[in-house]
C-alpha positions in Angstrom: 87.5 44.6 203.4 83.9 44.3 202.1 82.6 46.8 204.7 80.6 44.4 207.0 81.8 41.2 205.2 85.1 39.6 206.2 87.4 38.8 203.2 90.7 37.1 203.8 93.5 37.5 201.2 97.1 36.6 200.9 99.6 39.5 201.0 103.3 39.8 200.0 106.2 42.0 201.1 106.8 42.6 197.4 103.3 44.0 196.8 101.7 47.2 198.2 99.4 46.1 201.0 95.8 47.2 201.5 95.4 50.1 203.8 92.5 52.1 205.5 92.2 53.9 202.1 91.3 50.5 200.6 88.5 50.1 203.2 87.2 53.6 202.7 87.3 53.2 198.9 85.4 49.9 198.9 82.8 51.3 201.3 82.2 54.2 198.9 81.9 51.9 195.9 79.5 49.6 197.7 77.2 52.6 198.5 77.4 54.4 195.2 78.1 52.0 192.3 75.4 51.4 189.7 74.0 48.0 190.7 73.5 47.2 187.0 77.2 47.6 186.1 78.4 44.7 184.1 82.1 45.3 183.4 84.4 46.5 186.1 88.2 47.4 186.2 90.3 47.3 189.3 93.2 49.6 188.1 96.4 49.3 190.2 95.1 46.1 191.7 98.0 45.3 194.0 97.0 42.2 196.0 93.7 42.1 194.2 91.6 42.8 197.3 89.4 45.3 195.5 88.7 42.9 192.6 87.9 40.1 195.1 85.5 42.2 197.1 83.8 43.5 193.9 83.4 40.0 192.5 82.4 38.3 195.8 80.4 41.0 197.6 79.5 44.1 195.7 78.8 43.1 192.1 78.8 39.3 191.9 77.2 39.2 188.5 79.7 41.6 186.9 82.7 40.7 184.8 85.8 41.8 186.8 89.1 42.8 185.3 92.3 43.8 187.2 95.7 45.2 186.3 98.9 46.4 187.8 102.3 47.5 186.6 103.9 45.0 188.9 104.0 41.4 187.7 104.3 40.3 191.4 101.0 42.1 192.1 99.2 40.5 189.1 100.3 37.1 190.1 99.2 37.7 193.7 95.8 39.1 192.5 95.3 36.1 190.4 96.1 33.8 193.3 93.7 35.6 195.6 90.9 35.5 193.0 91.5 31.7 192.5 91.5 31.1 196.3 88.0 32.6 196.4 87.0 30.7 193.3 86.5 33.9 191.3 87.0 34.5 187.6 89.0 37.7 187.4 90.9 38.8 184.2 94.3 39.8 185.6 96.8 41.6 183.3 100.2 43.3 183.7 100.9 46.7 182.4 101.0 50.4 183.2 97.7 52.1 183.7 95.4 51.4 180.7 98.0 49.7 178.5 96.5 46.2 179.0 93.0 47.4 178.1 93.3 48.9 174.6 89.9 48.9 172.9 87.9 48.0 176.0 85.3 50.0 177.8 84.1 49.5 181.4 81.0 50.5 183.2 83.0 51.2 186.4 86.7 51.8 187.1 88.0 51.6 190.6 91.6 52.9 190.9 94.1 53.0 193.7 97.5 53.8 192.2 100.3 55.6 194.0 99.1 59.1 194.9 101.3 60.5 197.6 103.9 63.3 197.3 107.1 61.4 196.5 109.2 63.1 199.2 106.7 61.9 201.8 106.2 58.5 200.3 109.8 57.7 200.6 109.6 58.3 204.3 106.3 56.5 204.9 105.7 52.9 206.0 103.5 52.4 203.0 106.3 52.7 200.5 109.5 50.9 201.7 112.4 51.2 199.3 111.4 48.2 197.2 107.8 49.4 196.7 107.7 52.0 193.8 105.7 55.2 193.9 107.2 57.7 191.5 104.2 60.0 191.8 106.4 63.2 191.6 106.8 65.9 194.2 103.1 66.7 194.4 101.8 63.1 194.1 99.7 63.7 191.0 101.7 62.0 188.2 99.6 58.8 188.0 96.2 60.1 188.9 96.5 62.9 186.4 97.2 60.3 183.6 94.2 58.2 184.8 91.8 61.1 184.9 92.8 62.3 181.4 92.6 58.8 179.8 89.8 57.2 181.7 86.9 58.6 179.6 88.2 56.7 176.6 87.8 53.5 178.6 84.5 54.2 180.2 81.0 53.5 178.8 78.5 56.4 178.6 77.6 57.4 182.2 80.5 55.3 183.4 81.8 55.7 186.9 85.4 56.3 188.1 86.0 55.9 191.8 89.3 57.3 193.0 91.0 58.2 196.3 92.9 61.5 196.9 95.3 61.9 199.8 95.8 65.4 201.2 99.5 64.3 201.2 99.2 65.2 197.5 98.0 68.3 195.5 94.2 67.7 195.9 93.3 71.0 194.2 95.3 70.2 191.1 93.8 66.7 190.9 90.2 68.0 191.1 90.9 70.6 188.5 92.0 67.9 186.1 89.0 65.7 187.0 86.5 68.4 186.3 88.0 69.1 182.9 87.5 65.5 181.8 84.2 64.4 183.6 80.7 65.7 183.6 80.5 65.5 187.4 83.0 65.0 190.3 81.5 64.3 193.8 83.1 63.8 197.2 81.8 60.6 198.6 83.8 60.1 201.8 86.7 61.4 203.8 88.7 60.3 206.8 91.3 62.2 208.7 94.3 60.5 210.4 97.1 61.7 212.6 100.6 61.7 211.1 102.3 58.5 212.3 105.6 57.9 213.9 107.1 57.3 210.4 106.2 60.8 209.2 106.3 63.0 212.3 110.2 63.2 212.2 109.8 64.7 208.7 107.3 67.4 209.7 109.5 70.2 208.4 109.6 68.6 205.0 105.8 68.2 205.0 105.2 71.8 206.2 107.5 73.0 203.4 105.4 71.1 200.8 102.3 72.6 202.4 103.6 76.1 202.2 104.2 75.5 198.4 100.7 74.3 197.9 101.7 70.7 197.2 99.9 69.0 200.2 97.5 69.8 203.0 97.8 68.9 206.7 95.9 70.3 209.7 96.9 70.8 213.3 94.4 69.8 215.9 95.7 70.3 219.4 99.1 68.7 219.5 98.4 66.4 216.5 98.9 66.9 212.8 96.3 65.4 210.6 96.0 64.3 207.0 93.1 62.8 205.1 92.0 60.3 202.5 89.1 61.4 200.4 87.1 59.2 198.0 85.7 60.8 194.8 83.3 59.6 192.1 83.7 61.0 188.6 81.0 60.3 186.0 81.4 60.6 182.2 
């Protein structure tokens, strides 16, 4: 997960598993993060893979924090940090609740960001894994973008993924209202999988209403993950 470095972590059926979005996000962070950053927050840490890679590979001299709304996730992230002999401050709570009064040089977030009707049919969100990102997938990222400047140091960096299976235009509009600059760092397009293709009518309806974006290439339907950097 550390781009060219192999990092092994423990996963759990009760916790959202790392995906190709995680890999793309970490690669973008590695290429664009301020090397002098001292305090980092992995927001929506899940298994803790981002925190582990940050602490072990990308910014080994920084103080790493991690949080998730799921107690199972926080416990797993703590276990993975301990397995790698890393000191990561892991806390449980929704979004920035555990971090009142703190500021970070860098925040890396990867909370649920897929249109809820699609998420409930996807392999990433089986019934026991919560999403609750609303019909357009923007609920959590909208909160993060509006609150993050309060938790970032001057010239702080926020790295965040946007799926085109959410309302990207709305997300970027919110980001530009709260940050000095918003830059696209990376994007990767993928074919709709066997879990979502049977629900193409649903996805096309969401697209017609401006909630998501998919593209047809030949006989395949594609969606994308994009990684953005916002700076205060």
